Backbone as CSV, one residue per row, in Angstrom:
resi,resn,N_x,N_y,N_z,CA_x,CA_y,CA_z,C_x,C_y,C_z
1,MET,93.064,2.130,87.519,94.546,2.317,87.732,94.666,2.194,89.075
2,ARG,95.758,1.424,89.552,96.194,1.140,90.818,97.196,2.300,91.189
3,THR,96.553,2.987,92.290,97.675,4.143,92.764,98.448,3.647,93.964
4,ALA,98.285,2.566,94.311,99.088,2.208,95.628,99.844,0.877,95.324
5,ILE,101.024,0.727,95.848,101.859,-0.364,95.734,101.996,-0.698,97.246
6,THR,102.049,-2.047,97.332,102.237,-2.567,98.806,103.597,-2.091,99.291
7,PRO,103.438,-1.645,100.638,104.716,-0.837,101.143,105.783,-1.909,101.381
8,LEU,106.935,-1.387,101.154,108.047,-2.236,101.131,108.543,-2.716,102.481
9,GLY,108.144,-4.096,102.604,108.518,-4.729,103.865,107.537,-4.720,105.052
10,GLY,106.849,-3.643,105.237,106.008,-3.543,106.278,106.732,-3.706,107.575
11,ILE,107.908,-3.038,107.754,108.803,-3.217,108.847,108.222,-2.589,110.119
12,SER,108.263,-3.249,111.141,107.733,-2.700,112.544,108.848,-1.771,113.169
13,ASN,108.535,-1.192,114.335,109.727,-0.286,114.939,110.491,-1.274,115.599
14,ASP,110.048,-2.366,116.155,110.904,-3.481,116.819,111.819,-4.036,115.747
15,GLN,111.332,-4.326,114.774,112.193,-4.922,113.697,113.339,-3.949,113.210
16,MET,112.798,-2.530,113.070,113.928,-1.658,112.822,114.874,-1.368,113.863
17,ASP,114.397,-1.484,115.158,115.390,-1.443,116.237,116.360,-2.740,116.094
18,TRP,115.842,-3.871,115.824,116.777,-5.145,115.780,117.825,-4.794,114.521
19,GLN,117.230,-4.136,113.429,118.162,-3.966,112.385,119.334,-2.885,112.742
20,GLU,118.714,-1.806,113.506,119.564,-0.841,113.821,120.646,-1.261,114.840
21,ARG,120.254,-2.163,115.727,121.028,-2.853,116.668,122.047,-3.715,115.953
22,GLY,121.472,-4.370,114.829,122.573,-5.443,114.182,123.496,-4.497,113.366
23,ARG,122.961,-3.413,112.742,123.984,-2.606,112.103,124.929,-1.937,113.093
24,TRP,124.452,-1.678,114.142,125.361,-1.028,115.163,126.522,-2.131,115.703
25,GLN,125.988,-3.244,115.721,126.993,-4.122,116.029,128.009,-4.469,114.815
26,GLY,127.576,-4.202,113.621,128.364,-4.519,112.477,128.549,-5.887,112.039
27,ARG,127.751,-6.945,112.466,127.798,-8.224,112.180,127.163,-8.665,110.911
28,ASP,126.004,-8.070,110.632,125.317,-8.400,109.362,124.911,-7.137,108.492
29,GLU,125.625,-6.181,108.375,125.392,-4.787,107.817,125.372,-5.156,106.328
30,GLY,126.301,-5.770,105.850,126.248,-6.169,104.366,125.082,-6.663,103.990
31,ILE,124.653,-7.700,104.759,123.594,-8.617,104.259,122.383,-7.723,104.124
32,ASP,121.944,-6.881,105.215,120.993,-6.032,105.353,120.749,-4.968,104.019
33,ILE,122.116,-4.285,103.827,122.044,-3.584,102.643,121.728,-4.195,101.280
34,GLY,122.245,-5.418,101.145,121.975,-6.282,99.939,120.507,-6.558,99.875
35,ARG,119.857,-6.837,100.938,118.236,-7.113,100.893,117.667,-5.956,100.545
36,GLN,117.916,-4.718,101.180,117.259,-3.429,100.744,117.447,-3.061,99.342
37,GLN,118.640,-3.292,98.808,118.763,-3.074,97.354,118.062,-3.920,96.494
38,GLY,117.747,-5.299,96.880,117.174,-6.138,95.861,115.629,-5.750,95.967
39,LEU,115.066,-5.320,97.080,113.618,-4.858,97.080,113.511,-3.608,96.235
40,THR,114.348,-2.648,96.280,114.438,-1.404,95.418,114.476,-1.700,93.890
41,GLU,115.421,-2.527,93.651,115.660,-2.991,92.229,114.277,-3.506,91.653
42,GLY,113.849,-4.426,92.411,112.701,-5.169,91.956,111.551,-4.426,91.694
43,TYR,111.282,-3.420,92.568,110.197,-2.534,92.292,110.562,-1.596,91.029
44,ASN,111.829,-1.070,90.996,112.142,-0.391,89.743,111.916,-1.021,88.431
45,GLN,112.175,-2.293,88.624,112.325,-3.158,87.277,110.763,-3.474,86.833
46,GLY,109.865,-3.656,87.816,108.480,-3.951,87.600,107.903,-2.715,87.026
47,TYR,108.023,-1.602,87.565,107.429,-0.440,87.132,107.964,-0.046,85.804
48,THR,109.323,-0.391,85.466,109.627,0.032,84.008,109.124,-0.962,83.021
49,GLU,109.105,-2.119,83.502,108.562,-2.972,82.260,106.945,-2.769,82.142
50,GLY,106.263,-2.490,83.202,104.929,-2.138,82.986,104.580,-0.949,82.219
51,TYR,105.520,0.064,82.439,105.310,1.432,81.704,105.664,1.198,80.307
52,ASN,106.629,0.389,79.919,107.090,0.258,78.651,106.030,-0.595,77.783
53,GLN,105.466,-1.596,78.541,104.501,-2.358,77.798,103.048,-1.453,77.474
54,GLY,102.854,-0.759,78.426,101.552,-0.024,78.360,101.917,1.175,77.259
55,HIS,103.002,1.821,77.269,103.244,2.816,76.213,103.261,2.292,74.780
56,CYS,103.688,1.061,74.650,103.858,0.470,73.287,102.359,0.237,72.670
57,VAL,101.305,0.130,73.339,100.041,-0.186,72.782,99.466,1.123,72.224
58,GLY,99.757,2.101,72.814,99.535,3.375,71.993,98.131,4.038,72.439
59,SER,97.338,3.417,73.443,96.183,3.957,73.796,96.225,4.131,75.267
60,GLN,95.177,5.014,75.808,95.031,5.141,77.197,94.624,3.852,77.995
61,GLU,93.745,3.122,77.541,93.428,1.936,77.999,94.521,0.941,78.178
62,ALA,95.215,0.810,77.051,96.333,-0.053,76.956,97.508,0.349,78.005
63,ASN,97.636,1.602,77.879,98.591,2.177,78.930,98.183,1.688,80.326
64,THR,96.800,2.034,80.642,96.428,1.549,81.975,96.474,0.236,82.310
65,ALA,96.069,-0.653,81.424,96.223,-2.070,81.558,97.615,-2.477,81.858
66,GLY,98.482,-1.881,80.987,99.891,-2.322,81.131,100.409,-1.978,82.431
67,TYR,100.094,-0.594,82.869,100.545,-0.123,84.154,100.082,-1.013,85.318
68,ASN,98.788,-1.388,85.265,98.347,-2.137,86.321,98.908,-3.535,86.346
69,GLU,99.273,-4.060,85.255,99.836,-5.487,85.240,101.273,-5.283,85.751
70,ALA,101.887,-4.146,85.395,103.262,-3.898,85.977,103.250,-3.683,87.580
71,ILE,102.075,-3.096,88.012,101.869,-2.871,89.357,101.729,-4.142,90.087
72,ASP,100.936,-5.069,89.451,100.684,-6.367,90.056,101.920,-7.275,90.247
73,GLU,102.666,-7.193,89.120,104.004,-8.104,89.047,104.849,-7.385,90.030
74,ALA,104.789,-6.089,90.311,105.871,-5.453,91.139,105.464,-5.873,92.633
75,ASN,103.914,-5.713,92.814,103.619,-6.158,94.096,103.825,-7.760,94.394
76,LEU,103.720,-8.518,93.334,104.055,-9.860,93.612,105.762,-10.138,94.002
77,ALA,106.490,-9.373,93.271,107.875,-9.559,93.546,108.334,-8.940,94.935
78,ILE,107.337,-7.807,95.159,107.606,-7.256,96.654,107.212,-8.308,97.569
79,GLU,106.039,-8.995,97.480,105.584,-9.860,98.392,106.527,-10.921,98.667
80,ARG,107.099,-11.378,97.583,108.238,-12.564,97.781,109.408,-12.018,98.361
81,LEU,109.822,-10.575,98.122,110.966,-10.023,98.838,110.622,-9.777,100.176
82,GLN,109.483,-9.449,100.596,109.019,-9.326,102.004,108.952,-10.680,102.848
83,ALA,108.586,-11.743,102.062,108.742,-13.157,102.741,110.092,-13.419,102.926
84,GLN,111.095,-13.056,101.933,112.429,-13.329,102.076,112.999,-12.450,103.260
85,HIS,112.333,-11.280,103.316,112.944,-10.293,104.324,112.622,-10.662,105.649
86,VAL,111.263,-11.243,105.711,110.808,-11.896,107.056,111.889,-12.923,107.486
87,ILE,112.097,-13.821,106.595,113.121,-14.782,106.911,114.591,-14.268,107.348
88,TYR,114.953,-13.344,106.654,116.101,-12.610,106.955,116.139,-12.052,108.210
89,GLN,114.922,-11.497,108.613,114.896,-10.672,109.784,114.943,-11.874,111.011
90,GLN,114.093,-12.882,110.617,114.275,-14.084,111.706,115.686,-14.449,112.045
91,GLU,116.277,-14.620,110.613,117.735,-15.095,110.823,118.705,-14.165,111.507
92,VAL,118.296,-12.707,111.353,119.082,-11.724,112.012,118.909,-11.830,113.346
93,ALA,117.527,-12.064,113.811,117.224,-12.003,115.152,117.864,-13.133,115.878
94,ARG,117.897,-14.326,115.200,118.497,-15.680,115.739,119.911,-15.281,115.919
95,ASN,120.605,-14.845,115.012,121.953,-14.307,114.767,122.389,-13.324,115.900
96,TYR,121.406,-12.571,116.214,121.920,-11.391,117.259,121.499,-12.029,118.615
97,GLN,120.508,-12.938,118.791,120.388,-13.591,120.000,121.615,-14.502,120.342
98,ALA,121.973,-15.134,119.352,123.372,-15.935,119.423,124.612,-15.189,119.852
99,TYR,124.504,-14.062,118.976,125.567,-13.014,119.472,125.386,-12.500,120.643
100,GLU,124.255,-12.066,121.124,124.138,-11.694,122.548,124.541,-12.616,123.582
101,ALA,124.133,-13.889,123.356,124.459,-15.063,124.269,125.936,-15.192,124.228
102,GLU,126.691,-15.166,122.899,127.893,-15.393,122.892,128.716,-14.239,123.517
103,ARG,128.249,-12.920,123.438,128.866,-11.767,123.978,128.785,-11.871,125.576
104,ASP,127.498,-12.284,125.964,127.370,-12.572,127.458,128.415,-13.589,127.953
105,GLN,128.416,-14.773,127.326,129.496,-15.618,127.598,130.810,-15.019,127.685
106,LEU,131.109,-14.381,126.533,132.599,-13.621,126.438,132.675,-12.697,127.466
107,ARG,131.640,-11.858,127.897,131.758,-10.969,129.048,132.039,-11.665,130.410
108,HIS,131.119,-12.745,130.458,131.336,-13.607,131.629,132.779,-14.128,131.790
109,LEU,133.215,-14.562,130.591,134.580,-15.211,130.537,135.631,-14.219,130.860
110,ALA,135.445,-13.077,130.169,136.320,-11.726,130.427,136.414,-11.523,131.713
111,ALA,135.261,-11.357,132.500,135.273,-11.181,133.851,135.985,-12.091,134.749
112,ASN,135.589,-13.438,134.436,136.258,-14.441,134.959,137.998,-14.399,134.908
113,GLN,138.262,-14.086,133.665,139.707,-13.884,133.214,140.285,-12.849,133.992
114,ALA,139.482,-11.686,134.070,139.911,-10.641,134.905,140.225,-10.870,136.331
115,THR,139.202,-11.554,136.893,139.396,-12.029,138.161,140.535,-13.015,138.315
116,LEU,140.610,-13.856,137.489,141.667,-14.884,137.416,143.056,-14.042,137.330
117,ILE,143.093,-13.146,136.513,144.325,-12.281,136.232,144.714,-11.471,137.343
118,ARG,143.546,-10.883,138.206,143.992,-10.241,139.570,144.409,-11.241,140.351
119,GLU,143.900,-12.352,140.651,144.269,-13.372,141.509,145.779,-13.740,141.279
120,LEU,145.920,-13.982,139.884,147.305,-14.293,139.382,148.370,-13.133,139.768
121,GLU,147.853,-11.935,139.404,148.664,-10.793,139.955,148.986,-10.705,141.353
122,GLY,147.857,-10.984,142.219,148.181,-11.063,143.698,149.120,-12.057,143.996
123,ARG,148.943,-13.386,143.394,149.998,-14.444,143.661,151.231,-14.106,143.144
124,LEU,151.446,-13.346,142.023,152.588,-12.865,141.525,153.362,-11.975,142.470
125,VAL,152.454,-11.056,143.049,153.016,-10.071,144.025,153.536,-10.833,145.226
126,GLN,152.626,-11.787,145.773,153.050,-12.600,146.872,154.344,-13.388,146.697
127,ARG,154.488,-13.904,145.300,155.682,-14.691,145.151,156.682,-13.896,144.964
128,GLU,156.550,-12.640,144.283,157.956,-11.616,144.369,158.216,-11.255,145.702
129,HIS,157.342,-11.063,146.618,157.598,-10.649,147.858,158.325,-11.756,148.604
130,ALA,157.804,-13.067,148.404,158.368,-14.374,148.861,159.706,-14.521,148.347
131,SER,159.851,-14.218,146.984,161.275,-14.444,146.391,162.183,-13.359,147.104
132,ARG,161.773,-12.061,147.075,162.686,-11.260,147.960,163.008,-11.538,149.189
133,GLN,162.089,-12.193,149.882,162.548,-12.663,151.309,163.369,-13.885,151.244
134,HIS,163.216,-14.734,150.232,164.082,-15.806,150.102,165.434,-15.507,149.657
135,GLN,165.491,-14.330,148.714,166.762,-13.848,148.241,167.448,-13.122,149.525
136,THR,166.717,-12.503,150.344,167.373,-11.854,151.520,167.902,-13.068,152.474
137,LYS,167.124,-13.988,152.550,167.578,-15.234,153.390,168.791,-15.718,152.732
138,MET,168.818,-15.964,151.537,169.838,-16.454,150.816,171.289,-15.582,151.058
139,ASP,170.893,-14.250,150.962,172.001,-13.391,151.148,172.751,-13.553,152.496
140,ASP,171.627,-13.570,153.395,172.094,-13.655,154.909,172.790,-14.852,155.054
141,LEU,172.231,-16.063,154.611,172.949,-17.347,154.581,174.385,-17.404,154.098
142,LEU,174.403,-16.747,152.699,175.759,-16.628,152.179,176.597,-15.898,153.002
143,ALA,176.320,-14.658,153.486,177.111,-13.988,154.361,177.614,-14.851,155.532
144,ALA,176.577,-15.533,156.198,176.891,-16.338,157.263,177.934,-17.445,156.927
145,HIS,177.677,-18.178,155.796,178.565,-19.098,155.390,179.955,-18.590,155.246
146,GLN,180.030,-17.357,154.581,181.504,-16.725,154.246,182.180,-16.483,155.629
147,ARG,181.115,-15.860,156.572,181.744,-15.660,157.940,182.145,-16.838,158.629
148,LEU,181.254,-17.969,158.632,181.774,-19.162,159.169,182.944,-19.894,158.467
149,SER,183.090,-19.571,157.192,184.201,-20.251,156.435,185.510,-19.579,156.822
150,GLN,185.401,-18.189,157.171,186.566,-17.480,157.642,186.934,-17.774,159.152
151,GLU,185.900,-17.988,159.774,186.085,-18.410,161.266,186.771,-19.730,161.170
152,ASN,186.184,-20.620,160.298,186.780,-21.979,160.405,188.189,-22.044,159.895
153,ALA,188.435,-21.224,158.870,189.887,-21.057,158.480,190.677,-20.574,159.593
154,ASP,190.156,-19.405,160.201,190.882,-18.981,161.474,191.100,-20.069,162.496
155,ILE,190.165,-20.778,162.625,190.169,-21.954,163.849,191.181,-23.038,163.218
156,GLN,191.150,-23.438,161.970,192.041,-24.279,161.540,193.320,-23.896,161.770
157,LYS,193.711,-22.604,161.498,195.011,-21.951,161.569,195.479,-22.050,163.079
158,GLU,194.386,-21.595,163.899,194.889,-21.599,165.355,195.020,-23.097,165.881
159,ALA,194.261,-24.092,165.257,194.342,-25.454,165.604,195.861,-26.090,165.134
160,SER,196.102,-25.622,163.906,197.524,-25.988,163.497,198.654,-25.418,164.422
161,THR,198.490,-24.107,164.747,199.451,-23.608,165.579,199.282,-24.162,166.924
162,PHE,198.073,-24.570,167.553,198.004,-25.242,168.663,198.621,-26.658,168.657
163,VAL,198.366,-27.389,167.481,199.055,-28.738,167.499,200.563,-28.571,167.344
164,GLN,201.084,-27.451,166.651,202.571,-27.230,166.788,203.132,-27.110,168.164
165,ARG,202.128,-26.209,168.837,202.535,-25.916,170.193,202.595,-27.219,171.140
166,ILE,201.662,-28.014,170.947,201.468,-29.307,171.780,202.614,-30.176,171.276
167,ASN,203.067,-30.239,170.095,204.077,-31.121,169.657,205.426,-30.486,170.343
168,SER,205.425,-29.257,170.296,206.610,-28.601,171.031,206.682,-28.866,172.405
169,LEU,205.412,-28.664,173.108,205.233,-29.030,174.576,205.608,-30.556,174.839
170,LEU,205.069,-31.326,173.804,205.385,-32.843,174.145,206.848,-33.135,174.057
171,LEU,207.528,-32.318,173.034,209.009,-32.672,173.107,209.797,-32.029,174.310
172,GLU,209.228,-30.836,174.676,209.592,-30.331,175.849,209.459,-31.219,177.221
173,LYS,208.305,-31.637,177.202,207.870,-32.675,178.120,208.757,-33.953,178.165
174,ALA,209.032,-34.500,176.959,209.902,-35.578,176.872,211.545,-35.232,177.291
175,GLU,211.922,-33.952,176.985,213.141,-33.435,177.486,213.273,-33.328,178.837
176,LEU,211.962,-32.710,179.456,212.020,-32.476,180.914,211.916,-33.877,181.606
177,SER,211.218,-34.832,181.077,211.136,-36.116,181.740,212.396,-36.925,181.652
178,GLU,213.303,-36.644,180.574,214.556,-37.152,180.526,215.443,-36.518,181.616
179,LEU,215.363,-35.112,181.606,216.101,-34.234,182.614,215.720,-34.709,184.025
180,VAL,214.354,-34.896,184.214,213.985,-35.453,185.529,214.563,-36.764,186.080
181,GLU,214.564,-37.535,184.920,215.023,-38.877,185.223,216.622,-38.813,185.552
182,ASN,217.219,-37.994,184.808,218.640,-37.763,184.960,218.899,-37.091,186.464
183,LEU,218.032,-36.082,186.792,218.128,-35.515,188.092,217.797,-36.346,189.107
184,THR,216.849,-37.471,188.857,216.540,-38.282,189.829,217.727,-39.263,190.136
185,LEU,218.397,-39.770,188.820,219.384,-40.417,189.060,220.628,-39.707,189.807
186,ALA,220.719,-38.490,189.350,221.740,-37.579,190.033,221.672,-37.555,191.432
187,LYS,220.215,-37.355,191.727,219.962,-37.016,193.138,219.961,-38.478,193.944
188,ASP,219.745,-39.456,193.248,220.086,-40.745,194.072,221.494,-41.105,194.260
189,ALA,222.231,-40.757,193.214,223.814,-40.757,193.278,224.385,-39.816,194.394
190,TYR,223.640,-38.499,194.318,224.032,-37.558,195.309,223.659,-37.893,196.778
191,ARG,222.579,-38.481,196.871,222.079,-38.976,198.081,222.940,-40.162,198.583
192,LEU,223.286,-40.993,197.767,224.287,-42.120,198.218,225.664,-41.540,198.399
193,LYS,226.065,-40.548,197.611,227.319,-39.888,197.895,227.143,-39.050,199.298
194,HIS,226.003,-38.369,199.427,226.016,-37.593,200.739,225.999,-38.476,201.952
195,GLN,225.185,-39.649,201.715,225.189,-40.608,202.888,226.513,-41.104,203.134
196,GLU,227.285,-41.274,202.029,228.692,-41.774,202.100,229.617,-40.719,202.731
197,GLN,229.389,-39.544,202.444,230.025,-38.303,202.999,229.666,-38.043,204.382
198,LEU,228.438,-38.250,204.615,227.865,-38.046,206.020,228.456,-39.192,206.987
199,GLY,228.610,-40.399,206.291,229.420,-41.520,207.148,230.731,-41.101,207.424
200,HIS,231.387,-40.542,206.435,232.861,-40.205,206.643,232.863,-38.978,207.810
201,TYR,231.905,-38.001,207.570,231.807,-36.983,208.471,231.632,-37.432,209.915
202,ASN,230.751,-38.296,209.971,230.444,-38.709,211.376,231.733,-39.659,211.848
203,LYS,232.422,-40.237,210.982,233.470,-40.982,211.560,234.685,-39.945,211.872
204,THR,234.653,-38.952,210.951,235.661,-37.913,211.317,235.404,-37.220,212.581
205,LEU,234.010,-36.885,212.755,233.676,-36.087,213.908,233.968,-37.019,215.193
206,THR,233.663,-38.205,214.962,234.080,-39.047,216.187,235.439,-39.152,216.501
207,PHE,236.286,-39.080,215.477,237.614,-38.926,215.610,238.175,-37.517,216.336
208,VAL,237.585,-36.513,215.681,237.765,-35.240,216.323,237.359,-35.216,217.770
209,ASN,236.287,-35.647,218.112,235.573,-35.368,219.406,236.556,-36.371,220.318
210,ALA,237.204,-37.508,219.853,237.928,-38.202,220.606,239.343,-37.614,220.916
211,ILE,239.829,-36.747,219.854,241.107,-36.028,220.054,240.752,-34.927,221.193
212,LEU,239.727,-34.403,220.806,239.341,-33.199,221.836,239.226,-33.714,223.234
213,GLY,238.583,-34.812,223.281,238.329,-35.302,224.675,239.642,-35.727,225.334
214,ALA,240.485,-36.299,224.501,241.894,-36.665,225.006,242.704,-35.533,225.489
215,ILE,242.628,-34.463,224.372,243.348,-33.311,224.823,242.838,-32.594,226.060
216,LYS,241.498,-32.439,226.262,240.933,-31.891,227.428,241.438,-32.536,228.714
217,SER,241.318,-33.985,228.512,241.718,-34.679,229.780,243.062,-34.528,230.041
218,THR,244.014,-34.631,228.947,245.278,-34.473,229.240,245.724,-33.062,229.791
219,LEU,245.026,-32.056,229.226,245.300,-30.644,229.761,244.712,-30.531,231.191
220,GLU,243.540,-31.212,231.631,243.122,-31.204,232.800,244.078,-31.906,233.863
221,LEU,244.694,-33.048,233.442,245.579,-33.687,234.361,246.933,-32.978,234.301
222,ASN,247.331,-32.109,233.310,248.481,-31.560,233.298,248.396,-30.085,232.901
223,PRO,248.017,-29.190,233.733,247.494,-27.771,233.398,248.803,-27.046,232.992
224,ALA,249.995,-27.453,233.283,251.288,-26.773,232.897,251.437,-26.742,231.390
225,LEU,250.761,-27.840,230.752,251.003,-27.926,229.328,249.958,-27.094,228.402
226,GLU,248.997,-26.464,229.231,248.046,-25.687,228.538,248.668,-24.612,227.662
227,HIS,249.611,-23.821,228.178,250.204,-22.691,227.594,250.922,-23.175,226.312
228,SER,251.820,-24.144,226.371,252.635,-24.626,225.152,251.571,-25.246,224.245
229,PHE,250.590,-25.926,224.503,249.665,-26.649,223.551,248.854,-25.581,222.926
230,SER,248.306,-24.607,223.644,247.534,-23.456,223.052,248.316,-22.817,221.957
231,LYS,249.591,-22.490,222.299,250.415,-21.794,221.303,250.737,-22.693,220.175
232,LEU,251.019,-23.933,220.280,251.169,-25.046,219.344,250.172,-25.046,218.231
233,PHE,248.865,-25.130,219.040,247.595,-25.398,218.227,247.246,-24.000,217.467
234,ALA,247.479,-22.800,218.095,247.079,-21.650,217.476,248.048,-21.530,216.228
235,ASP,249.376,-21.694,216.405,250.293,-21.623,215.351,249.835,-22.447,214.050
236,GLU,249.647,-23.749,214.439,249.214,-24.840,213.275,247.846,-24.339,212.817
237,TYR,246.893,-24.019,213.630,245.568,-23.584,213.074,245.695,-22.369,212.084
238,LYS,246.369,-21.349,212.489,246.456,-20.122,211.542,247.198,-20.442,210.238
239,LYS,248.107,-21.378,210.336,248.869,-21.816,209.169,248.018,-22.544,208.228
240,SER,247.217,-23.489,208.793,246.173,-24.266,207.961,245.184,-23.386,207.375
241,VAL,244.601,-22.368,208.234,243.538,-21.660,207.718,244.141,-20.609,206.641
242,ASP,245.200,-20.044,206.814,245.727,-19.220,205.689,245.963,-20.030,204.362
243,PHE,246.367,-21.261,204.494,246.666,-22.170,203.344,245.141,-22.525,202.603
244,ARG,244.265,-22.775,203.504,242.912,-23.085,202.858,242.278,-21.997,202.281
245,ILE,242.348,-20.701,202.779,241.906,-19.551,202.102,242.563,-19.167,200.970
246,LEU,243.953,-19.370,200.854,244.780,-19.129,199.807,244.356,-20.010,198.608
247,VAL,244.268,-21.297,198.916,243.831,-22.209,197.752,242.273,-22.167,197.472
248,ASP,241.710,-21.342,198.185,240.209,-21.155,197.851,239.415,-22.522,198.413
249,ASP,239.729,-23.204,199.457,239.154,-24.247,199.911,238.058,-23.821,200.918
250,ILE,238.252,-22.762,201.474,237.337,-22.107,202.463,237.235,-20.653,202.277
251,LYS,236.127,-19.933,202.707,236.104,-18.395,202.584,236.417,-17.775,203.788
252,ALA,236.394,-18.486,204.883,236.524,-17.809,206.285,237.116,-18.913,207.219
253,ALA,237.663,-18.306,208.422,238.275,-19.283,209.339,236.992,-19.822,210.157
254,PRO,237.371,-21.184,210.673,235.960,-21.636,211.160,235.631,-20.990,212.412
255,HIS,236.678,-20.396,213.190,236.202,-19.815,214.432,235.249,-18.425,214.183
256,ASP,235.351,-17.960,212.857,234.663,-16.732,212.306,233.361,-17.186,211.729
257,ASP,233.000,-18.405,211.495,231.795,-18.858,210.711,230.841,-19.374,211.627
258,SER,229.649,-18.482,211.606,228.477,-18.838,212.491,227.952,-20.174,212.164
259,ASP,228.015,-20.642,210.853,227.323,-21.797,210.556,228.255,-22.978,211.041
260,PHE,229.401,-22.916,210.925,230.348,-23.843,211.599,230.240,-24.040,212.982
261,ALA,229.838,-22.750,213.729,229.445,-22.881,215.114,228.360,-23.759,215.442
262,LEU,227.273,-23.545,214.517,226.127,-24.460,214.678,226.317,-25.915,214.319
263,LEU,227.052,-26.064,213.256,227.351,-27.513,212.832,228.158,-28.373,213.935
264,LEU,229.229,-27.705,214.267,230.238,-28.338,215.143,230.575,-27.373,216.349
265,PRO,229.347,-27.266,217.284,229.618,-26.541,218.341,230.718,-26.741,219.364
266,GLN,231.050,-28.008,219.617,232.192,-28.317,220.423,233.571,-28.065,219.907
267,THR,233.752,-28.241,218.701,234.937,-27.981,217.847,235.124,-26.454,217.836
268,TYR,234.056,-25.801,217.457,234.089,-24.270,217.434,234.498,-23.850,218.861
269,GLN,233.907,-24.320,219.951,234.121,-23.901,221.231,235.684,-24.068,221.745
270,PHE,236.276,-25.296,221.363,237.590,-25.624,221.545,238.534,-24.707,220.796
271,ILE,238.335,-24.465,219.618,239.205,-23.701,218.870,239.269,-22.228,219.547
272,ASN,238.159,-21.581,219.988,238.034,-20.349,220.199,238.807,-20.297,221.720
273,GLU,238.631,-21.389,222.502,239.453,-21.470,223.823,240.874,-21.478,223.755
274,MET,241.292,-22.276,222.756,242.675,-22.523,222.435,243.218,-21.119,221.961
275,LEU,242.458,-20.407,221.228,242.999,-19.096,220.679,242.882,-18.095,221.782
276,LYS,241.905,-18.187,222.586,241.926,-17.250,223.714,242.925,-17.428,224.738
277,ASN,243.384,-18.736,224.936,244.524,-19.069,226.017,245.677,-18.555,225.303
278,GLU,245.961,-18.847,224.060,247.328,-18.375,223.481,247.363,-16.868,223.492
279,HIS,245.982,-16.238,223.188,246.140,-14.672,223.281,246.468,-14.036,224.709
280,ARG,245.812,-14.693,225.657,246.071,-14.467,227.152,247.484,-14.764,227.442
281,ASN,248.014,-15.806,227.055,249.395,-16.089,227.500,250.376,-15.232,226.636
282,GLY,249.922,-14.870,225.422,250.864,-13.868,224.793,250.955,-12.633,225.452
283,LEU,249.618,-12.006,225.927,249.659,-10.786,226.534,250.458,-10.781,228.011
284,SER,250.400,-11.921,228.638,250.998,-11.903,229.922,252.523,-11.929,229.814
285,LYS,253.129,-12.518,228.619,254.510,-12.339,228.319,254.818,-11.107,228.090
286,ILE,254.006,-10.319,227.341,254.392,-8.940,226.919,254.467,-8.228,228.170
287,ASP,253.713,-8.297,229.175,253.651,-7.613,230.360,254.969,-7.865,231.131
């Protein structure tokens, strides 16, 4: 009787480690469990069939032969399952290596993605900072635009007022120019009139001087006429002065006017002499 059955799988510690790591990763856990169940079920089936066949013969030898045959068949089934298990382990190892490589790639990609995300976050922070700066500049520009617009409106208002003032000044200038032109014409007319009056004055002065000269000459030749002439002149002079003051032609008598004395010194002197002679003659008569 065979007392030993070929060990299931002959699995080494490294292989068990691969399986444990595979199960830990969870990638092929269902496949591994299925393989293990297949080995167990094959062993149980071979044992049961050998036992039944040996028991039906009815003798110890038949039982032994049947048991050994069942053991051999079980060992063959186990060897086939072990071969399949080796292939499965190799497949698991390849899959795990591929998984490890893929995991490393994913880790490397994740690290790169994390680095890229940090760079993007840094850029985003910079862009947000730049955006705030741009917004601040835009706010400043908008405030400056509003201030300049208000200043422009004020300047336009002042310019409009200034234009109105200029137009008013131009109108005043035109009126002043017209007034100056009229005054110039009036001045020219006055100058002509003044020249004409001056001519008449000079002629009159010439006439008066001639009369004064004649009177003085006459009085020098006839001293006795001085008294009567002085009185006659004084009477007529006073009448004429009173009338001219009454009708507002003059404000004061010529002999009391200093301007008249400067303008016509000889006439002023003659009048005062005549008035003094008349006054002296009047006093001598009273005495």
